[in-house]
C-alpha positions, 0 to 999 in steps of 0.5 A: 619320440618315436612313439609320438611319431607313430601316434602321429602317423597312426592319427594321420592315417586314421584321418585320412581313412575317415575323410576318404570314407566321407567323400566316398559316401557323400559322393555315392549318395548324391542325387543327380539333378534329374533324379530330384525332379519329375520330367515330361517331354515337349510334344508336337500336335493339335490343341483345342480350347474350349468353354464349358457350362451346364444347361437344360434341354428344352423344346424349341416351341412350348405352348402353354394352352390356357383358358379365356374363361372360367368353369369346371372342367367336364371332359378331358380328351388327351393326356401325357405324351398324347400326340395332337394335331392343330385344331383338335379338342383337348378338353371342354368346360361346362357351358351351362352358364354360357348356354343361359346367357345366350338364351337371355341375349337371344330374348333381348334381341327379339325384344329389340327387334320388335321395338324396331319394327314398331318405330319403323312403322311409326316413321312411315306413318309420320312421313305420310301425315307430313306430306298431307300437312297433318303433323309438324316437322318436329314430330317427323324428326322425332319418328326418325330418331326413334327408329335410328335409336331402336336400330342402335339397340338391336345392333347392341343386343346382337353384339352382346349375343355374339359375345356370349356365343364366342365365350361358349366356344371358348369352353372348348379348348383346342390345340393351337398347334400339332405336337406332344402333349408334355404336361397336363395341369388340370383333372376332370372336375377341377374349376379353373378361374381365369381373372387376371392371369390366364390359367395354363391347362396343358403344355404341348411341345410342337416339335420334339426332333428339333430341341435347344439348350438353355445354357449360362456361360460367365462373362469371362467366356462369353467373348469367345463364343460366336453364333455358328460355332459347334458345341458338344455335350452330354446328358447324364441318361446317356454318359457314354455318348456325345451329342452335337449342336450349333450355338444359335443365339447369344442373349443379350440379357445378363443374369446377375447372381451374387455379383456373378455375371452370366449370359444365356447362350442357346445351342440348337440340337437335332433330336431325330431319335427323340431320346433327348427329353425336356428338362434333361441337364446337358453339360455343354462344351463349345470349341472356340480355337484350335491350333494345328501342329504346334509345340505343346507343354504340360500344364503342370510344367507351367505351374511348377516352381522351385522353392529357391524361386518362391523365395526370390520372388518373395524377395523381388516383390517386397523390394518392388512394393518398397520402391513403388508404393504408389503404383497398383498391381495390375493383372498378371501377364497371361501371355508368357509363361516359365519353364524349368529344365536341366542344363549342365546339371543345373536348374535353368528357367526359360521364358516361353510365349503361351498360347491356347490350352485344352486343360492338359497341354498348353501351346508354347513358342520358345527358340530354346525348346524343341520336341522331345526336350524334357521339362520339370513338372514336379519334384520327387518325394524322395528330396526332403528324405535325401536332404535330411540324411545328408545333413545328418551325416554331416552333423555326425562327422563334424 
């Protein structure tokens, strides 16, 4: 009997020691909620929301100089990057055909002038004879008509001569504006043909100190863009420098590409140093809203969802789908969000009103949060390892 009592006492002591060791181990290795998650403080400051798009730098006025007549380029007076003045000769076309046409028209004019002089003399002679009643009234009228017809033919011949002279003047291409030559399409000896479409010979930028950005913004952003807003942009040529501009125009004509609708927004840019060149790609940011001295929460905190919340959300969505199958799901409410905090050692969700965002921080308003309060932005990677070690210990003990 004593042996049984001794064995029972030993077993009881052993069980107590093992149980105490287990609880001591469990308590020592239990991770607190604030160690399971990554936390970040709520701050207070200024936030600005902007929309961005890519665009191309272009001169405000780009003149494509063409030709109204055909011919071979005989002389070329300008090249790339040359500064030209209004009326300056850019190039000349071979005018041999125009000169021969002018000579032919001049001969035709002299021929018709001789016909006019003869008709005029006949008309004067007929008037004299008619006064002496030697010719009839009909003969006089015929002489008057012949004189008028000869004068009309003279006007036609002179008009043809003037047209040929103008065509010859068109063989000399002059600059319509003062500016810089940014492109030259033709060379000496090349033949240009002006038929249904005027060929472009030279492109001239009127003033490179004033440029503009032609950018394409998505329809979701165009509602926040207004004329007069400030825009900041950068170019690859100067990656460490920011430039500024002003929204000049919102063009109403949409561009649809693969069912994506964009609108052209023109940004006016000052280029006094003329370091911004036509054709450069500009990365444009337009500030559409700014709020000062507001509560700011990290965007990661608004995106965070614990696994338990995800499973509960899935169940709730499934139940809603079964009870309201006739209703279609609408757009998600973007004016409110959910932040998770640790209160009394537990994970607690808090509803907040969401404002504008700069991509890193979002404006929030809540009666339950203040500056320096900590919110959860993510889970630590040690969670899974700790959970697995705890579950393994439980399995071995029991």
